[in-house]
C-alpha positions in Angstrom: 0.2 1.4 -31.0 0.5 1.1 -27.2 -2.5 3.0 -25.1 -0.4 6.0 -23.2 -1.2 6.0 -19.8 -3.8 8.6 -18.7 -1.9 9.7 -15.6 0.4 11.2 -18.8 -1.7 13.1 -20.7 0.5 15.0 -22.9 1.9 11.5 -24.3 -2.1 11.1 -26.2 -1.4 13.9 -28.5 2.3 11.9 -29.6 0.5 9.5 -31.9 3.5 7.8 -34.1 7.2 7.9 -33.2 7.6 9.0 -36.9 5.1 12.1 -35.4 7.9 13.2 -33.9 9.8 13.7 -37.3 8.0 16.8 -38.6 7.9 18.7 -35.8 10.4 22.0 -35.6 13.3 22.4 -32.9 10.5 24.1 -30.8 7.7 22.2 -31.0 10.1 19.0 -29.7 11.6 21.3 -26.9 8.5 22.8 -25.8 6.6 19.4 -26.2 10.3 18.2 -23.8 9.5 21.0 -21.9 6.1 19.6 -20.7 7.0 16.4 -20.2 9.7 17.3 -18.1 7.1 19.2 -16.1 4.5 16.1 -15.7 7.5 13.9 -14.7 8.2 16.1 -12.4 4.8 16.8 -10.6 4.4 12.7 -10.9 7.6 11.9 -8.4 7.1 14.5 -5.8 3.9 13.0 -5.5 5.8 9.8 -4.7 8.3 12.0 -2.1 4.5 13.0 -0.3 3.1 9.7 -0.1 6.4 8.2 0.7 7.3 6.0 -1.8 10.2 7.4 -2.7 13.1 9.8 -1.6 15.4 12.2 -3.0 19.3 10.5 -3.4 22.5 12.4 -4.0 21.7 13.8 -7.9 24.8 11.8 -9.9 25.8 12.9 -13.8 22.7 12.9 -15.5 20.4 14.7 -13.4 18.0 14.2 -10.1 17.6 10.4 -9.0 15.0 8.9 -6.6 15.3 5.7 -5.1 12.6 3.9 -2.9 12.3 4.1 0.6 11.5 0.5 1.3 12.8 -2.5 -0.9 9.4 -4.3 0.0 7.6 -0.8 -2.1 9.7 -1.3 -4.7 9.8 -4.8 -5.0 5.7 -4.2 -5.4 5.8 -1.9 -7.9 8.2 -3.8 -10.5 5.5 -6.5 -9.8 2.8 -4.4 -10.5 4.6 -3.8 -14.2 4.8 -7.2 -14.7 1.6 -7.6 -14.4 0.5 -5.0 -16.6 2.9 -6.1 -19.1 
């Protein structure tokens, strides 16, 4: 199993996907709320650093875009090296 990203400590406690099957609806809702909060915090941090910017929301919710194509390219390049 891959090691969870240290920037998202909430994911460390998840274990395997099969462990989610044993969680109650209220536990899953609480986990989802915590994850949404953690992701929102990370996105806002990237906005403050001017790496991404908010775009008009779509039917699926909030949308963010890279502030510059070079930032996007560097981010995708870093992802491909990490995997």
